[in-house]
C-alpha positions in Angstrom: -5.9 -14.3 -3.4 -6.7 -10.7 -4.4 -5.9 -8.5 -7.3 -5.8 -4.9 -6.1 -5.1 -1.3 -7.2 -3.2 0.4 -4.3 -2.6 4.0 -3.4 -0.3 5.1 -0.6 0.2 8.4 1.2 3.3 9.3 3.2 5.1 12.2 4.7 7.5 12.7 1.8 8.6 11.4 -1.6 10.8 8.4 -2.0 13.6 8.1 -0.9 13.0 10.7 1.8 9.8 9.1 3.1 9.9 7.9 6.7 6.2 7.4 7.5 3.2 5.9 5.6 0.1 7.8 6.6 -2.6 5.7 5.0 -3.4 3.4 2.1 -6.5 2.6 0.0 -6.8 -0.5 -2.1 -9.6 -1.7 -4.4 -10.1 -5.3 -5.4 -10.3 -5.2 -9.2 -12.5 -8.3 -9.4 -15.0 -7.5 -6.6 -14.7 -3.7 -6.4 -14.4 -4.0 -2.6 -12.5 -1.0 -1.1 -10.0 -1.4 1.8 -8.9 1.7 3.8 -6.0 1.7 6.1 -5.5 4.5 8.6 -2.2 5.5 10.3 -2.7 3.1 13.2 -3.3 0.2 10.7 -0.2 0.7 8.6 1.8 -1.9 10.4 0.7 -5.5 11.0 -2.9 -5.0 9.7 -1.7 -3.5 6.4 1.1 -6.1 5.8 -1.3 -8.9 6.6 -3.7 -7.6 4.0 -0.8 -7.3 1.4 0.0 -11.0 2.1 -3.5 -11.9 0.8 -2.8 -10.2 -2.6 -1.2 -11.9 -5.5 -1.4 -8.9 -7.9 -0.8 -5.2 -6.9 -1.0 -2.3 -9.3 -0.2 1.3 -8.4 -0.2 4.6 -10.4 3.5 5.2 -9.6 4.5 1.8 -8.3 8.0 1.8 -9.7 8.9 5.4 -8.7 7.2 5.5 -5.3 4.8 2.9 -3.9 6.9 -0.3 -4.2 10.2 1.4 -3.1 8.4 3.2 -0.2 6.8 -0.1 1.0 10.1 -1.8 0.9 11.9 1.0 2.7 9.2 1.5 5.5 8.0 -2.0 6.0 11.2 -3.9 5.9 
């Protein structure tokens, strides 16, 4: 399982966001970087997130986690 730092970009701030444009994640143990483009923000991105057991974000409480829940659920 991975431990990552995640950054999301979307079309608006939470709760007005309706689209995730892209995401970048870095594994904090291996420094491997993962980039997700608009066409990968569905199944490819969610499959990747399923491999992570720790996710940190700069604004996870105010944006990233609520936006993920809103858009991907």
